[in-house]
C-alpha positions, 0 to 999 in steps of 0.5 A, spaced: 780 507 169 781 505 176 784 511 181 789 510 187 791 515 192 797 519 191 800 519 198 797 524 203 796 529 198 788 528 197 789 527 190 786 521 186 790 519 180 789 514 174 793 508 175 796 509 168 799 516 167 801 519 161 809 521 160 810 526 155 817 525 152 814 522 146 810 528 144 816 533 143 818 535 136 824 532 134 828 526 135 829 523 142 835 519 143 833 515 149 827 512 145 827 507 140 823 511 135 821 518 133 814 520 134 815 528 133 807 529 133 805 537 131 801 540 136 794 538 134 796 531 133 799 531 140 793 534 143 789 529 140 793 523 143 793 527 150 785 527 149 785 520 147 788 518 153 783 523 157 777 520 154 780 513 156 780 515 164 787 518 164 788 524 169 795 524 171 800 528 165 807 528 167 812 533 163 818 537 164 821 544 162 823 545 155 831 544 156 829 537 158 823 535 154 823 540 148 816 543 147 812 537 150 810 542 156 807 547 151 803 542 148 801 539 154 799 546 156 795 547 149 791 540 151 790 543 158 786 549 156 781 544 152 779 540 158 776 541 165 782 543 169 780 540 175 779 533 172 787 532 171 793 532 175 799 535 172 806 533 174 812 538 172 819 537 173 826 541 172 833 539 173 835 545 178 838 544 184 839 551 187 833 555 190 834 561 185 834 556 179 828 552 181 824 558 182 825 561 175 824 554 172 817 553 176 815 560 173 817 558 166 813 552 167 807 556 169 807 560 163 808 554 158 802 550 161 798 556 162 796 554 169 800 552 176 802 545 176 799 540 181 806 537 183 813 540 181 819 535 182 826 536 183 828 532 177 834 527 177 836 528 184 842 524 185 848 523 190 852 528 188 847 534 188 843 531 194 846 536 199 845 542 195 837 540 193 836 538 201 840 544 204 837 550 206 836 555 200 836 549 196 831 547 190 827 543 195 826 549 200 824 553 194 819 549 192 816 549 199 816 556 198 812 556 192 807 551 195 806 556 200 805 562 195 800 557 191 804 557 185 804 549 186 800 545 190 805 539 192 813 538 192 816 532 189 823 529 188 825 525 182 831 520 182 834 514 180 837 512 187 834 509 192 838 513 198 836 519 195 829 517 195 829 514 202 832 521 204 826 524 201 821 519 204 823 522 211 823 529 209 816 532 211 817 537 206 816 532 200 809 530 198 811 525 192 816 521 190 818 519 182 823 513 180 824 509 175 823 501 175 820 495 171 819 488 171 826 487 170 829 493 174 825 492 180 830 492 185 827 499 188 820 497 187 822 490 192 825 495 197 819 500 196 814 494 198 818 490 203 822 496 207 816 501 207 820 507 208 817 510 201 810 508 202 809 515 206 809 519 200 805 518 193 810 514 189 810 515 181 813 510 177 817 511 170 820 507 165 815 502 166 816 499 158 824 501 159 823 506 153 820 500 149 825 495 149 821 490 154 815 490 149 819 486 144 818 480 149 812 482 154 805 485 152 804 492 155 798 489 159 804 484 162 809 490 163 803 494 166 800 489 170 807 487 173 808 494 176 801 495 179 802 489 183 807 494 187 804 499 192 805 505 187 800 511 186 801 511 178 805 508 172 807 513 167 807 510 160 811 514 155 805 515 149 807 518 142 801 515 138 794 513 138 795 506 138 800 506 144 795 510 148 790 505 147 794 499 149 796 503 155 790 506 157 784 502 154 784 496 158 783 495 165 789 492 167 790 487 172 795 487 177 799 481 177 805 478 180 811 476 175 817 473 178 823 476 177 826 470 175 821 468 170 822 475 167 830 474 166 829 467 164 824 469 158 829 475 156 835 470 157 832 466 151 834 472 146 839 476 150 845 475 154 844 480 160 847 480 167 842 478 172 842 485 176 835 487 178 838 494 180 837 494 188 843 498 189 845 494 195 852 493 191 856 499 195 863 500 192 868 502 197 871 507 191 864 510 190 863 507 183 856 506 181 856 498 179 848 498 178 848 503 173 854 500 169 850 493 169 844 497 167 847 500 161 850 494 159 843 490 159 840 496 155 845 495 150 844 488 150 836 490 149 838 494 143 839 501 146 846 501 143 848 508 142 846 511 149 848 505 152 855 505 149 856 512 150 855 511 158 859 505 158 865 508 155 865 513 160 865 509 166 867 502 165 875 503 165 876 507 172 871 501 175 875 496 171 882 498 174 879 499 181 876 492 181 882 489 179 886 491 185 880 491 190 880 486 196 874 489 199 869 486 195 863 489 199 859 489 193 859 482 192 858 481 199 852 486 199 849 483 193 842 479 194 844 475 187 851 474 189 853 476 182 861 475 181 862 483 180 869 483 178 869 478 173 862 481 170 866 488 170 871 485 166 866 482 161 863 489 160 870 492 159 872 487 154 865 487 150 865 495 150 872 495 147 870 490 142 864 495 140 869 501 140 874 497 135 868 495 131 865 502 130 872 505 129 873 500 123 866 501 120 867 509 120 874 508 116 870 503 111 865 508 110 870 514 110 867 518 116 871 522 121 
């Protein structure tokens, strides 16, 4: 497998990285299937990827990824440590919480992580993360102490990633994207602000949903066309490891319009690539609501509907009275945001009503 530079860290990482969510024990509601391998099976799958050239392994603390971190630690003890790069992360935003999480990870892994990320940094917690004494400062202290090697910020939000890219304390960025949700990737390529750092991409297969319409080779090749250091693929079976790690993937340009047209043959999606330019004067995350709707259409129903029920009503109420319309003016695809929001509200209400009728018919409460 080919390798790429991880920013200015001096590390070389495999173009395809191993995402460890599927190897945890139990069901994971964000995945379409349950894998739940026992430790020896998980180690065997990790080794399969290693033997095919994978050098980057990404995990998270126990409260987020269950026992995946410990299973990765078991694998690490059986291969030459210097030949792999471990990325770990925690959804902790204060310095004290982050230090505790990192030492817990070191114990579970049996080694120091090469990169440690503040996980799920967003606009609500960013000031805590970046402020003096916050999680970022804690990671920098741990780097100086030799507990970790490099510091990272992982986020779904462009503004947070751009802030991290300009912060000298940050070595590596991690974000989500794929050939459908390529808005951040296009900005990464065109605006150059994030190219100063190593860039690891997750959700390349959209939790497996895009493999219904595209092959792993197309999904991975389309991502490698962007200036990313490594594309993380969630691996839960030997077959998935072979599909992701076995071929030497060729970077290819798959136009977003082609992706949307192919998906549009089977799914009624909203034409949003999640570039996150649709700024709402009331602070609503329009792009996230569109994402939940599209994932619902693609089959990630329960998770998507749960989030839609949480966010759609306040967004819909504000859309009806808003006269600002900066969201539409800033959208490169000129989406009719208020009418789309109303469509989502109507369909979400319809889904909730049908779910209620089903529960009553089956006697569930």
